[in-house]
Structures are given as structure tokens and as C-alpha cells.
C-alpha positions as CSV (number, residue, x, y, z in Angstrom):
1,M,-2.0,2.4,6.9
2,I,-4.8,0.3,6.8
3,R,-4.5,-3.6,9.0
4,Q,-7.2,-5.5,9.0
5,A,-9.5,-4.5,12.1
6,S,-9.8,-7.8,13.8
7,S,-9.2,-11.0,13.4
8,S,-12.5,-11.6,12.4
9,A,-11.4,-8.9,9.4
10,A,-11.3,-11.5,6.5
11,A,-9.2,-9.5,3.9
12,V,-7.7,-6.3,3.5
13,L,-7.9,-5.5,-0.5
14,A,-6.3,-3.7,-3.1
15,L,-3.4,-2.1,-2.0
16,G,-4.0,-3.2,2.0
17,L,-0.6,-2.8,3.9
18,A,-0.1,-5.1,6.3
19,G,2.9,-3.5,7.8
20,V,6.4,-1.4,7.6
21,A,9.4,-3.4,8.0
22,Q,12.0,-2.4,9.9
23,A,15.4,-3.7,8.6
24,A,16.7,-4.3,5.1
25,P,16.4,-7.0,3.4
26,S,12.6,-7.0,5.1
27,P,10.0,-5.6,2.4
28,V,9.3,-1.7,2.5
29,A,5.3,-2.8,2.7
30,A,3.7,-6.1,1.4
31,Y,0.4,-6.4,0.5
32,S,-2.7,-8.6,-0.8
33,L,-4.2,-7.5,-4.0
34,A,-7.2,-8.4,-5.7
35,A,-7.0,-9.9,-8.7
36,P,-9.6,-11.4,-11.7
37,T,-9.4,-15.2,-11.2
38,S,-8.0,-15.2,-14.7
39,V,-4.9,-14.0,-13.4
40,A,-5.1,-15.5,-9.9
41,T,-7.6,-18.7,-9.4
42,S,-7.0,-17.8,-5.3
43,G,-8.6,-14.0,-6.8
44,L,-5.2,-12.7,-4.8
45,V,-1.6,-11.4,-5.8
46,A,1.0,-11.0,-2.9
47,R,3.3,-8.2,-3.7
48,A,5.9,-7.0,-1.9
49,V,7.7,-3.2,-2.4
50,V,11.7,-4.0,-1.9
51,P,14.6,-1.0,-2.2
52,A,15.9,-1.3,-5.5
53,G,18.3,-3.7,-6.4
54,S,17.5,-6.2,-3.2
55,P,16.2,-9.5,-4.2
56,C,12.8,-10.4,-4.3
57,P,11.1,-12.0,-0.5
58,R,9.4,-15.8,-0.4
59,L,5.5,-15.5,-0.1
60,M,5.3,-18.0,3.3
61,A,1.9,-19.9,2.5
62,D,1.0,-22.0,5.1
63,G,5.0,-22.7,5.7
64,R,6.0,-22.9,2.7
65,A,8.4,-20.8,0.8
66,L,7.1,-19.8,-2.6
67,P,9.9,-17.8,-4.9
68,M,8.4,-13.9,-5.8
69,H,9.1,-12.3,-8.8
70,W,10.5,-8.7,-10.1
71,R,7.4,-7.4,-11.9
72,R,8.1,-4.6,-14.7
73,A,6.6,-1.4,-14.1
74,A,4.6,0.1,-16.5
75,G,6.1,2.6,-19.3
76,G,5.0,5.9,-18.0
77,T,6.3,5.2,-14.3
78,G,9.3,6.7,-15.5
79,A,12.1,7.2,-12.5
80,A,9.7,8.3,-9.8
81,F,10.3,4.8,-8.1
82,S,13.5,4.1,-9.0
83,P,14.6,3.4,-5.7
84,V,12.3,0.9,-5.0
85,M,10.7,-2.4,-6.9
86,V,7.8,-4.3,-6.8
87,C,8.0,-8.5,-6.5
88,E,4.3,-10.3,-6.8
89,R,3.7,-13.8,-7.1
90,V,-0.2,-15.6,-7.3
91,I,-1.6,-16.6,-4.0
92,P,-1.8,-20.7,-4.3
93,P,-6.1,-21.3,-4.1
94,G,-7.0,-23.2,-0.4
95,T,-4.0,-20.9,1.7
96,A,-4.9,-20.3,4.9
97,S,-2.0,-18.0,6.5
98,A,0.3,-16.0,4.3
99,A,3.0,-13.8,5.0
100,V,5.8,-11.9,3.6
101,G,9.4,-11.0,4.8
102,G,7.6,-11.3,8.0
103,L,4.6,-9.2,7.3
104,T,1.0,-11.0,7.6
105,I,-1.0,-10.5,4.3
106,P,-4.5,-11.8,3.7
107,A,-4.0,-15.0,2.2
108,A,-7.4,-15.6,0.7
109,M,-11.1,-13.6,-0.5
110,P,-13.0,-13.7,2.2
111,G,-16.1,-16.2,2.4
112,R,-18.8,-13.6,2.6
113,V,-18.7,-10.0,2.7
114,D,-21.1,-7.9,4.8
115,R,-19.1,-4.9,5.2
116,I,-17.1,-2.8,2.8
117,G,-14.5,0.1,3.4
118,I,-13.5,2.5,0.3
119,F,-10.4,4.2,1.2
120,D,-9.6,6.8,-1.2
121,D,-8.0,10.3,-2.6
122,S,-5.9,10.0,0.8
123,G,-2.8,13.0,0.3
124,C,-2.4,15.9,1.6
125,R,-1.0,18.5,-1.6
126,I,1.5,20.8,-1.4
127,R,2.1,23.4,-4.5
128,A,4.3,25.9,-4.2
129,G,2.3,29.2,-5.2
130,S,-1.0,27.6,-5.3
131,V,-2.0,25.1,-2.3
132,T,-0.4,24.2,0.4
133,Q,-2.9,22.2,2.4
134,D,-2.2,21.8,6.5
135,C,-0.9,18.6,6.7
136,A,-0.5,19.0,10.2
137,D,-3.9,19.5,11.3
138,D,-6.2,16.9,11.7
139,R,-9.2,19.3,10.6
140,A,-7.4,20.6,7.0
141,W,-6.1,17.2,6.5
142,P,-8.1,14.1,8.7
143,L,-6.3,11.4,7.5
144,T,-5.5,10.2,10.8
145,R,-8.8,10.6,11.5
146,I,-10.5,8.9,8.7
147,S,-8.3,5.9,8.8
148,R,-9.3,4.9,12.5
149,R,-13.2,5.5,11.9
150,L,-12.6,3.0,8.7
151,A,-10.8,0.5,11.0
152,A,-13.4,0.6,14.1
153,S,-16.0,-0.3,11.4
154,D,-14.5,-3.8,11.5
155,P,-15.1,-4.0,7.4
156,D,-14.3,-7.4,5.8
157,V,-13.1,-5.7,3.1
158,V,-11.4,-2.5,2.1
159,L,-10.7,-1.2,-0.8
160,V,-8.1,1.2,-1.9
161,P,-7.7,2.7,-5.5
162,G,-5.0,4.8,-5.1
163,D,-3.9,8.2,-5.3
164,F,-2.2,8.9,-2.2
165,F,0.9,11.5,-2.7
166,Y,0.1,14.8,-4.2
167,R,3.6,16.5,-4.2
168,E,4.2,18.2,-7.3
169,T,7.1,20.5,-5.3
170,A,9.0,20.6,-2.2
171,C,7.4,22.3,0.6
172,P,8.1,26.3,0.3
173,G,10.2,27.2,3.2
174,D,7.8,29.4,4.3
175,E,5.0,26.7,5.1
176,Q,7.0,24.2,7.1
177,P,4.8,24.3,9.7
178,L,1.4,23.4,7.0
179,C,4.0,20.6,5.8
180,A,4.3,18.2,8.9
181,G,7.5,17.0,7.6
182,S,7.0,15.9,4.4
183,P,9.5,15.0,1.8
184,P,9.5,17.1,-1.1
185,P,8.5,15.2,-4.7
186,V,10.7,11.6,-5.8
187,G,13.1,12.5,-9.0
188,G,11.1,11.9,-12.6
189,M,7.7,13.8,-11.3
190,P,5.1,14.2,-12.8
191,F,4.6,10.3,-14.0
192,T,1.7,9.0,-15.4
193,D,1.3,5.7,-14.0
């Protein structure tokens, strides 16, 4: 999970997760997503991942409670993400502070960007009979080390294009130490979204 490295960092964009909630019905995660100005005049959309069947939380924008709306899953998603749903709301232009379910998220696009961080393809691969990456070894799967270095560089913006979960199969029984307690893949895999 990547957070703003300091108060001077203006925004964490494109899946810059703001935090993980501790109790229901709070969101599992909340983030600001960069969007074209044709979609969001402010350039940002607030999103929240919540347990399926939960009501959408409200976006708190400068102290105003704004309703969020359920975002329909893409047709190719299938059942892989059925335990959760995504809620969203355009962040109004000129917003100075934003939060969803008590989780602070970036409220505005940065006025100036001098440092950009890019974080991508960060999953640890587990595929029975083929490849089981050592997810418990920081040298074999350097996610923690890379995340810390990126945060320490104090970027103004972090772009996170995706590819986080590479669990094609459950961890093979004889390779459990390599999987670092990784959960098995969710139902509905593989999916195309």
C-alpha cells in the first residue's frame, strides 16, 4: 500500500490507496483516481471498496457529506470480485480536504508536479506445477523494499497502473513456506477485466 509520503505530497493518483479500515461498515479501501476533465472537472474521482451488500459511504468534501454511488462492474469481471463492490463520486472542483469512511484521500490534483513515482506489476506469482515465487523473501519478491524506497522519495504523484494479484492457483502444499500465507485465488478466476 502506498500513502502520501509527507504533507507536501499533493496527491496519490490512480489507485494510491489511502488506508485500510478496521471495522465494518467502513470501506476496505478508499482512494482518489485521476480522471479526464470530461468525466470529472476536478480531475479526480473518489472511490471506495466496500463489502458486497453494504451501503455506499459518503464522500466528506470540505466537511460536506456527499453521497457516493455504486459503480457497475465491467462485463468481463465475472464472479472474481463478488465479495466487494466499488462506490464512486466525482470530487468537486476546489475541494481542499476529502475523506471516505474516515480514510483521508487526496482532494485535488497537485498544482505542480516535480517528482512522479510509478508502481506497477507488483504481484508475487504462485502457479502450481510451474512457478512459485518466494513471497516471503524480500530479495525474490521486493514489494516491501520497493514500496518503502518509493515513499521515501517523496513523490508529488504516484501512478499505479495495476497488476497486483498473480494467484493462478492455491499455494501447493509442499511450497507453503514460499507463499507467506498468501490466500488462494478468489472464485471466478481467471477474469478479463
